[in-house]
C-alpha positions, 0 to 999 in steps of 0.5 A: 910127843905130847901125851895129851895128843893121844886118843883112843876110840872104838875101831871102825870097819876100815881099821878092822880090815887093816888089822886082819889084812895089813901089817899086823896080820903079816906079823902074825903070819910070819910068827906062825911061819917061824914057829912051825917052819912052814911056808908063807902060804901054809901059815897064811891059811892057818892064820886065816882059818884060826881068826875067821873060825875060832877067834873072830867068827862074827868079825868086829862084833864077836862077843867078848872082844873089843877093838880100839884104834890108837890116834895121835893128832887125828891120825890112826897110828895103831890098834889094840885088840882086847879079849875078855873072859870069865871063868869060875867067877873071875874076870880077866882081860887078855891083850890079843894084839897091839900094833903101833906104826913103826914111826910111833913106837917107843911111846907105849906107856901113853898108848897102853893107858888110853884103853883103861882110861877110855873104858872106865870113862865111857863104859863104867865097866870094871877093869883089872890088870 
């Protein structure tokens, strides 16, 4: 795959909905099921509550969170959710979720570099990894 064909942009509302209700969310629910040995319904209720009340109470506009869509040749192929934090004067960035459609997996290096390049080019914010 041509690395120049990859792009990243801010996530739109439809892609955010996919993140919360599509395959990425299903994988999250399955992880809770496995870790806690609970039913799908129990894990889904727990995941929904955690996301809606704790992690993203203001949805896509929740402070200190950024959501990006990974694009290959104008097609949505995945997403990235970053959470920024500042404690004791130190800035940190956490990758809360990264998802790439199955048929595009294996090209992570190109995809992971995109958000850093995008952020530096468009926001001029300091990013440390």
